[in-house]
N, C-alpha and C positions, 0 to 999 in steps of 0.2 A: 735262213736256209730252211728251217722247219716250216715256216710260212709257205715258201713255193712249193715244197713237197706235199703239203696237205692239199693245196688247190690242184695241184696235178693229179693226185690219186683218185679224187672224186670226180674228176671229168666233168665238173659243173662249176665253172669258174664263177659266174655271176652269182650263184646263189651263196656259195661258200665265202666269198669275199664280202658280200654285203652283210652277211651274218657277223662275221669276225669283227667288221668295221662296227656295227651297232652294239656289240659286247664292249668294245673299247670305249665308245661314247658313253654308255651306261657306267662303266667304271669310272670314268671321269666325273661324271655328274654325281655318283655317290660320294667320292672323293672331296667334291667341294661342299656338299652337304654336311659331311663330317667336320671338316674344316670350320664351317660357319657355326655349327653347334659348338664346337670346342671353343671357338672366339668368343661366342655369345654367353656361354655358361658362366663365366667370371662376371660379366655384366650384369646378368640376372641375379647371381648371388650379391653382388654389390647393392642392388636395388632392394633386394629383400632385407639386407642387413640394415640398410638406411630406414626403411620403413618401420622396422622392428625398433631400431634406436629411437626414431622419432616418437614412436608409442611409449617407450619406456621413459624418455624423457619428459614427455607431456604428463604421464602420470606422476612422476617424480616431482614435477614443477607444481601441479595441483596440490600433492601432499605438502609441499614446502609452503604453498601459498596459504595453505590452512594453518599451517604452523605460525608463519609470521603473522596472520589475522590474529590469532589467539594471543600471541605476545604483544602486538599493538594494542588489542583490546585491554589486556592486563595494565599497559602503562597508562592507556587513556582513562580507564576505570578500574583503579587499584582496589576500591572497596566491594566491588562487585564480587560475587563468588563463581568459581568456575566449576561447574557441575559435570560430572563424569557422565558418559552415555549410559553406563550400567545402572547408575543411581536413578537417572530419569526413568529408564526402561522399567525398573523395579516400581518406582513410585507411581507411574501410569498404567500399571499391569501390562507391560508390553505394549503401549499405545492401544488398548483395547477399545472396541466400540463403545462399550458401557462407560467409558470414561472420557469420551469425545463430547466436547461442549459445544462445538460449532466449527465453521471454516470462513475465513476471509480471503482476501487478496494475497496474503502473505503464505497461507497454508493452514491445516487443521489445528486446532486448540484443544488441549487435553487437560483434565483435573488430575492433579497428582497430589500423592500424600507421602511426605518422607518419614522415615522410621520413627523420627522423634514425634511425629502427630502434626507438624506443619503442612497446612494445605497450600497449594501453589497451582497456577495455570502455566501451561507450556504451550508456548507458540512454535510449532515446527515447520521450517520451510519447506514448502513442497517443491518437488522437482519441476512441476509444470507452472511454477509461480512466475508472475512477471515481476516481481520483486526479487532482489538478489543480494549479492554480497554488499553492494553500497548500502542499501536500505537497511539491512541487518546492522552493519557497523555503525551506521548513522544513529539508530535508535539506541543502541547500547552507549555509546559515547556521549549522545546529547542528553539522554535522560539521568545519566550518571552524573552529569553537571546540575541538574534541577532537582531541588527539594520544595515540594509545596503540597499542601493537603489536598488540593484540587487537580493534580497530575498524577498520572500513572508512575509508578516506581518499579524499575526492573530490579529483580533480586539478583539475577545471574544470567549467564549464557552457557552454551555448549557448543564447541566446534570439532569434536571428536568425531572420528569415522566419516569424514566428508559431511557431517551434519551441522545444520546452522539451526539452533533452538534458543529462543528467548524464555526466561523464567520470570514470572511475576506473581505477586500475591494473588490469592484466589477472591474473586468478587462474588459474593453469592446471588446478587440480585440483577447479574447480567447487564444489558446495556439498555438505553433509553429507548430505542426503537423497538424493543421487546414488548414494551408496555404502549407506547404511544400510537402505534399504527394498529393496533389489535382492537377490534370492536368491543370486547369484553374488557380485556386488561386496562384499558386506557381509563376506565372508570375508577381504577386504583389510584390514579394520578390526579388527585384534586387540585384546586387552585394553590393551596398552600405548598404542596409537595413540588408543583411547577415552579413557583418562586424560588424555593429552596435550591432548586436544580439551575435555574437561571442565574443565581447569584453565585453559585459554585463555578459555572462555566466562566462567568465575568471575571471572577477572581482569579481563575487559572489563567486566563487570557491577559488580564493586568500584569500577573507576575511575568509572564513571557516576555511582554513588551515594555514593561517599565521597570520592575523591580529586581529582577535578577541580575547576575553580572553579565549576562549576555543577552541580547535581543534575538529571539526565537520567533520564526514565522512558521506556523505548524503545517499550513497548506492542505490539511485534509480533515478540518474540523466538520463533523457531522453526527446526526443521532446515533449510529451505530458505534462511533468512537468516543461516546461518553458513556462511561461504565458507572455502576452504581454499587456502593458498599452496603452492608447490613443496615445502615441508618439511611440509606438513599442519598448518600452525600455523592455528588458528581465528581468524576476524576476523567480529565482528558487523556486519552490513550493514544497509541500508534503515531510515533515521531518517526517512521521510517522515511517520510518525505518532507521532513522539517528542514529549515535552512537557518543557518546561524548568521546574524547580521552584526555588524560594528555599530556601536551606539552612535555614530556620527554618519551612519548611512541611512539615506532616505528610500532608495529603491535599487533594485538590481534586475537583470533579465537573463532568460535562459532560453535555449532553442529545444529543450526537452519538455514538453507540456505534459504534466501530470495531474492528477486530482480525480474527483469525482463529479460527474456531470451534474449541474444543479446547483452546486456549491462554489464553482470556480468563476471569479469576476472576469467581464469581458476584457479588461485591458490584458490579462494574463493568458486568455486563449488567443486573441488577436495578435499580441505583440510580444508575449513571453515576459511582461513587466510583472513583477510582484514587489510588494511592500508590506507594511503593517496593515495597510488598508485591505489586503488579501483576506486575512482572518476576521476583519470587521464585516466584510461581505459575508462570508460564510456564516459568522455568528448572527447577522440579520436573517439569514435563510433558517438558521435553526431556531430563531425567535419566533419567526412566522409558524414554523411546524409545531412548536411546543405550545402555542395558543390556539391553533387551529385543529391539532391532529390529523392534518394532511401531510401527504407525501408531496415531493416537489417534482415528480415524475408522471403525475397524472393531470388531466385538464378539468376546469372547473367553470363555474357561471353558466349564463345562456349558452345553449347548444354545445355546452363543454367546450368553450372555444378559448379558454384564458388558461394560461400557464399560472402555477401558484403564485408568483410574484405580481404578475398582472392582475389576477383576481383579487388579490389583498389590496392593491392600490385603488383598483376600480371600486371596490366595496367601500373603502375609505373615503374616496373622493365623493361617492354619492351619499355619503352620511349613513351607510348601512353595515358599519364595520363589525357589528355584533352578529350579522349573518356569516361572516367570515370566521368567527370564533367558534370553537369546539363545542357543540351542544351539551357535551357532558359536563361542561362547567356552568351550570345553572344557577350559580349564586349570583344574584342580581347585584349584591353589595361589591362585588369585584369589577364590575362593568366599566367603572372609569379607569381602573388600573389596566384592565385588558385593553382598552382602547388606546391608553398611553404607550403601552408595550406594541401594539400595531403600528403607531406612528414612529416610534424608535426603530422598530425593525425596517420600516420603509425608508428611513433616513441611511440605515446601514447599507441598503441595497441599491444605492444610486448608481446611474451609470458612470459617472467620472469619479475616481478615488478622492479627489479633493473636495467632493461634495459629502463625503461620507464622515461623520465623526470619528475621532479616537476612541479608544476603549476607555480612556479616562472620562471623556465626555458621556459615553454610554453609560458607564458607572453611575456618574454624577445624575443623569437624568432617570435613571431606574431607582435611586435612592430616595427621591424626593418627588412629591406630587404637585409641587409648587412651581418648580423651574420651568420656564417657557420654553417650548420645544419649536425648532424650525418647522415651516411647511415643506414636506417632501415633495420633490418632483416625481415624473414618472420613473419608474424604476427600470434598472437593466433587465433585459428580457430577450430571450432568443428561443423560440418555439421549435426551432430544428437542432437535433444535437450536433456539436460542432467536432468534427473528425480529429481537430487537434488533441483533443482530451483524452488522455491514454486509457484511464480505468473506466470501467463501467459503473452504473450506479450499484452500490453494495446494498442499498436499502430495500431492493427489488427481492433480494434473495433472503436466505435465513437470517436471524438476528444474530449480531455478534455477542459473544458470551465469553469473555475471558476475565480478567486479570486485575487487579491493582492494588493500591499502595495507600499507605499511610505516610505522610511527610509533615515537616513542621509548616504550621499554619503562619502564613504573613500576616502580620497585624492589619485588621481590616478597618 
């Protein structure tokens, strides 16, 4: 009734009617919007609650994981000390730059000193590190099982505040690469010191492969992982990539290729196969480096066309082995021993693992000058970096400078 009166009084039916119809349509649209918002609001709140809940659960899970990890490590290595974060923080002067010894693939390494005066080295997992929980746990649990004078010994660990830190005894003479690849410092390593280091590394590998209760394949033996104590005794360090083998196992394989370019044998890069001959190959590369003072990441010989292994083989084959030897080793009385070491090293870096000697055979060949040595064939060699190798060469960067231990000496 009111609608008709309104139309008649203005005497402009078309305009009034169209206006009223538009208002009614607008009102319906507004009502629909409100209904939609009211219906979507609970859904939005549900989504927000789910997101917040997921975030909370994730954080709680991470914290729980850290706790479980500490508990598991306690069970695996009950004699290792669990350090508090505050004690390590105080010992390293809050991880000051003055206390920083160096940095590796795991993260930075700091020198620390406890209240009692004991010096230590602290390896702190970096947030950007390619290594993680597995490598951390692996190193703690494996080294806790191993006791030998030529192996690094972990004193303890810390997993507090989402930290992952390994604590070792402090090693004042740093690592082998600190001396070996420096033009001036290499003169400190005369032949007798190098022989002592070679013997120490040989003993360490023999223990891992033959004399411990477990068979351990290190998988990252290199100059920067050979640490030196105050008497220049060699200690094999960094067991983050090591693998535990059964005594009856000959080989295994993996789809995750790790290691350092230049020290990794060809069967591992190509097929993921590893055995005790993996470390024999790495030892051969180390032996070539310690007698030559050369890196394995450069090229040598005519027109700098040979990789280290190839250059060593060509020099030996042509009867020019002494040209390969470090010129700082000018003692002619040791030339026969150096030539013998070169030949042993070439046997260790053969293409096929079955053509490489065992560490027992290597030890026997190194201990005597009279035992006949096989004639090595052409060495394994790849002039091109293989994309399967996960870690970049650490010897290109700063020297490793951490940690290490005194253990019981296996009878020699």
